[in-house]
N, C-alpha and C positions, 0 to 999 in steps of 0.2 A: 398471500400476498393483497394489503389493503389497494383499492383503485384509487388511479391520482383524481382529483375533483375539479372538477371545471363548471366558473359560475358561469352563466349567459345572462345577460343584461338588455334588454331593448323595450322598448316603451310599448312594440306591438304584438300582441300577442302570440299569434302565429309565427311571426318571425323568430320568438324565444322560444317558443314551444318547437317546431319544427328544428330546430337547430339542438335545439336538446335532443330532441330523439335521432338523429344523425350522430350529436356525439356519444352519445351511450348504448349507439350501435358499435361503436369502437371501443368499448369495455370500461369508458371512463361514470365516475361516477357522477352526476350532475344539479344542481338547481339554477332554478331561474330568476330573477325581477324584475320588476319595472321602469327603476330608473336608479341614478347612484344615491339617492337615499335608499331607499332600501336595500340594494346590493349590500351597502356598508354594515346593516343592521345584520344581513346573511351571514354576511364573511365573517361575522367575530362570531358566530358558533360554527358555519363551514368548515372555513379556513382551508379555503380554494390554494391550489396551485395555479391555478391560472385562472384570468376573468376575461370575458371574451366579452366586449363591452358595444351597443350603436355610440356613436358622437351625439346626435341631436335628442335630447330627453329631456322631459322637462324634471324644476326642482335641483336635478346636482344630475349637470351631463357627464360626456363620455372623459372627456379632458378634465374636469375636478375630479372626476373620481378616481381619474390617473395619476392624481394626485393626494389626493387622500390616501390612496394604497401604498403609495410611495414614501408616504413618511406611515403610514402603523401597520404595514406588511409588505417591509420592501422585497424580499424574499416574493415575493408575488409574481408572476408575469402577467402582462399586460397585454391583449389582441384588441386592436381597434377597428370598428369595422366604419367605413363612411361612405357619403353618398359623394357624386362627382365634385359639390359645391366646396366640400371641403378635405379634400385631396394636400393641400397644400402643407393647412396645419398637422394632419396626421404626420404628415411628412418630418416637419419642424417637433413633432410629439416623438417620433420614434429616435429621431437627432439630440436634441434637446433635454425630452422630457423623460426620458426611460425609457418606453414605450415598448416592448418586447416586439409588436410587429402590427403591421397595417394593412386591410382586405376591402378591394372598395368594391359596394355593393353592384350586382349579384355575388355571392362567393362561390370562388370556385373551391367545394367541396373536398377533394383530392389535394391540391397543394394546401387547402387548412390541416388538412391531415397531417401532415410532414411538418408543418408548421409547427402544430401543438405538439407532438412529440415533444418538436425542439425544448420549444418552452416546458415539458414536463420536467425536463432532462437540467434546462439550464435553473429552473425554482428550486427540485431537488438539493442541486448543487450549490447552488446559496443558503438555504437552512442548510443544508451540512454544515456551513462556513459559518454563518449564526451559530448555529451550536456552539461549533467546537471553541469559537470566541469566548461566547459566555462561559464555556468548560474552563479554558483555560486561566481566566479573569478570577473566577471562584473557587480553584483545585490545583491549579498549575500542569492539567493534562491536557492531553491535546490529541484527541481519537488514542490508539493506544500508545500513544508517545506522554513520559511523565517526567518533569522538571523545572524548575522557576529560573536555574542558573542565567545569566546571561547569555550561556556560546547555544545554547538550546532556544531559548528566544528566541535567536537571529536565523535557526535552524527551522521554525517553525514558521518566522514571518517569511523565509523561503522558499519552501512549501506551497504557501499560502500563493504567493504568487507568479510559481512554474504549474500549480497542477490542471489553473482552464486551459492553460496553454497544449502543444502536441508535441513543444518540442523536448530532446533525451537528454537524460539523468544519471552523469555518470555519482553515486552514489558511494564513498569509503570509511575503512574505520577496520580497527581492530573487529576479532570473533567476537560475537557476542553481545556487538555492542548497537542492534539495533538494524540495522542495515535494510530487510524486507521488510518491519515495519514502517519506515520512514517509504520505501515504496508502496505500499498497501495503501498508508495514509494519502499520498499523491493521487494512486488511483481514485481515492475515496470522495476525493473533494476534486474532481476534473466529471467535465462532461460523460464521460466515458463512465460513471463506477457502475451505470446497468448494467452493464457487458463484462464479460469474461478477465478477471486477474486470474494469470500463468505463471507461477512461478519454479524456476528451475536452475538446479545449483548445477554449472557446469565441472564440478572437480570430484559429483558424485556420482555423473555415470557414465561407463566403460566408454576409452575412445571407440570403441567401433560402431557401438551405438549414436551414438552423437547428432551426427549427420542426420537418420535417422526421425530420432528424435524435435529435433529442431524444424526439422521440412517434413518429416512424414515419408512415408514408401509409397509402392505399388506391391501388390501381392505378387512374390514370385521376384522379386527386385532383387533380392540374396536368399540364403541358406535360411527357413526360418518366417521367412515374409508370404505365412499362408492368406493373409487377405490385407487388402487397403487400409490405409493407416494414415488420417493426421497428424503431423505437426502439431511444436506448440504455436509455432504462427499460426495458422489455420482455427486452431483452438483459441489463440485471442484475437481470433476477428473483432475489429468493434471495439476491442479492450485495452488491456495492455499485458504484456509480457517485460516480465521481470528476469533479467540474467544473474544471478546471483555467479559469484568468480570466477567473471569473464577472464580473465588472466591464467585463468586454468583451461580455457578452449584450446586445441590443438590449433596452433596458429594457420595451419593450411584451409581450417575449415574457419577460421576468425574471417580470411579472404570470400568467401564464399555469405558469411554471415553483410561485409558489408556490403555486397553486390542488393543482399535483398534491403536492409536499409537503403540503399541506395534505388531501388526498380521499385519498391511495394509488392516485388512477385513475388514465387515461390516456387520452386520444380522438385515434385518429390520425385526420391530416387525410385530410378525404374518410368521415369513417362518424361514425357517428351513437351509435355504442355504445362505452359505458368501459370499461376492462381492468384490472383491480384489479391492484395489483402491491406486493411487499412486498420495497423497496429501502432499503438504506442510504446516503446523500449526503453525501460527503466534497467541500467546495471549498477552492477557492484563490484569490489573486492579490497581486499582487506592488505592486499601490495601497494605501494608507492608506484601510481599508474606509471608515471617518469621511468620509474625505477626497473619496472616489467618492462617498458619499450626495449631503454639499455640494456638490456639482460635476454632480451630478442624473445620473452616470453608473451609481448602483447605487441598488435602491428601500432604503431603510431598512426596511420590515416585511420582508422576504426576508432580508435584512442580522442584523436580529432571529430571524426563524427557521433561518439556517444557524450560526450565530455561538453556539451553546451553548455547546462547548469551545474555546479560541482558542489556537493552536499559533501564537508569533511564532518562523521560524526567524529567526538571526544571521548577517548575511551575514560571510564565509572571514576578511576581513582584521577583525573585532571576537573569532576564538577562533583566535589564530595558533600559540596552544598547540597545535591540534587538524594543523598543517600536517604536521609530520614521519610523525604516524601513518596522516594521510590515503594524503599519500606513497608509504608503502610497502605498505599495505593494493595502491594504487591499482596499482603497477608490479610486485608479486607476477600478482594479479586480468589482467593488460591483456599481461605477460607470456605467463603461457599460454593467453589466447584469442590471441595469434600466433603462437603455436610457437615463443617464441621462449626462451634458457635466462633462468632469473633472472636480472632487475634489481635491481643495489641502487645504490641514489642516492646522490652524493661527498655531502661535507659544504659545497661550494662549492656545488651546488646547491641543497641545502640553506635556506643562507643567502641564494640568490636568489630562492625562493620565500615567505620569511617576509619579507622588504622588501617586496617586491610587494604590489600593491594587491588587486587578485584581482577585477579590475568583472565577470566571470562568472562568480565565485561557484566554487563547487567543476567544476561541468561546467566551466570555464575550465581549471583546475589538470588533472579529466583527460585531455582535448585536446590539452596540455602533455604531459602524460607517457605518452601514447599517443605522439605524434610522435617523444619519446623512444628510445621502446621500437621503435619503426618502424624510426628511422635506425641507432642503436646496434646495433654489428656485436660487440663483446663483453660483454661481464654490468654495468659498471659505467656507467653515467647521468654526463656530465662535462656541464659547460659548453658543450661546441660543439654538443651533437645537441639543445638545446634551440630552439624556434623563434627567428630572431633579435630577434624584440620583447621576448626576455626578459633578454638582454645585459645590456642598465640596470639594469633593477629596478624601474625606474622615469618615466626620460624617456622621450619617443617621439623616434624615430629621423626624419629628416630625409623622408626617403619617407613616413613617418606624421603628417606635419603636411597643414599647408592654409595658404596666402596668397592672402587675399583682396583684394582690391582694394576701396579708399575711396571715394567712398559706394559700398555695394550694400546690397540690398534685405534685410530677414532674412529672405525667401520666398528669394530666390535665397542668402542664405548657408545656408540647412539643407537645401536642394537640394544645394549641391557639398560639404555634411558627408556627408548620404548616401550620395550616389554614389561617394565616395571611400570608405569604410568599407564598402559591397557592393564594392568593387576592392581592397581588404586582405584581406575575407575569402572572398575564390575566388570570388565572387556565392552564398555562401550567407547567406543571408534570415534565417532566424533567430542565427545567428549576431550579426549586424549586430543587428537588431534587440534583441539584452543589448545589442550595445556602447555602438548609443545609449539605452539604456535605454527603449524606447520597446516596444508589443506589436505583434505580427506584423503582425495585421491595421492595425494604422496603419502599416505599414510599404509594406503594401503595396497603401492607401489611396493614400500618399503619390507610390508607381512610377504608379499607376494615373493617378492626375493629370498624372505628369510624361510620359505616353505621349500620351495627350487633348492636351496641349499643340504637342506636336511634331509630332505629325500635323496640327494645326492651320497 
């Protein structure tokens, strides 16, 4: 990983060289300049994340340098070094002119180390924001999110607004709409970007293991606990924890989660000690959260705690204008991943894509394009390269239908539908759950029931 770059500006050689040696010892790459004019020339090629500058210098002083940097390099953080006589001006520069911090000489190096770390993090976040805004304007791409539709641009705006804070965000939308991608984008644009991003799918973890997964356990806490293990909260400490399919978490465990969110402390299973954690929590569900509360699947107080900001992702069928851009982006990315020539998609295929209902949303579109990229030997993806189910664009083929005898019980009809869908997806349970519009946990429970019934 490249070292963060720091430019030290001071007209006293001993001061700038001494400070440079200290900061280099902390692991940063440094350069020095004797005044603001030289600093601007150096910044053009050095691209510092942080500039630490004295206030009083010939030609261009620290305040003038701050203004120049703010105009030409807005992502660069500026720390001012000031003597007793200019403290008032330095405070004003921090409040009104955008300086990151100021220090009165002589500098407290321990405090400088802490402030410098924060300044580096903020500069990285602002640089990423600038890159994403440029990327969005040029290509309609915002990180891993793709689309130029009005609804997606509103979502991009919300992400930018909430990223720099620590508030909880609830992300809703059908399976395959990109909820984890949104969560990861919020994390990457936040001051926590350099810290861990830990994702956990509450529907994919057995109920008996979920508490340990979240909060950790001590050795001997339960049968099979042969060593101490940190939970997701501790693993995400300082960063972001993403709880996907939060409505699938057992209600009793939701109460413990709520307490952790309020107290910012976790207690491992088998321990009497509480461990403080600094974690931003983002959550998601493919259900209507208020309907989940009504059905007693989600605690109302937990919903209020998580739903400070709500991001609702639309299904792909409601933003069809984004399909050509998504297709182009995915075809390029997947061609590179599979070391294939850059694929282009024919107008006939785009027409099929635009008509299709996409029950699996963006994830389904990606799977279809990946299939086409792998089987297409040339560079142009045509109709014959698509999975057979895509030919019609709307109607199912005969082999995709189910003939049910009458009379038949509802339970048996459901059983046949689930088993037929598993055959259709080559036993891909995640894909089957998406097509059936149920959670992966529900599908596993159904299959367990079928196995037990067959054993009897």
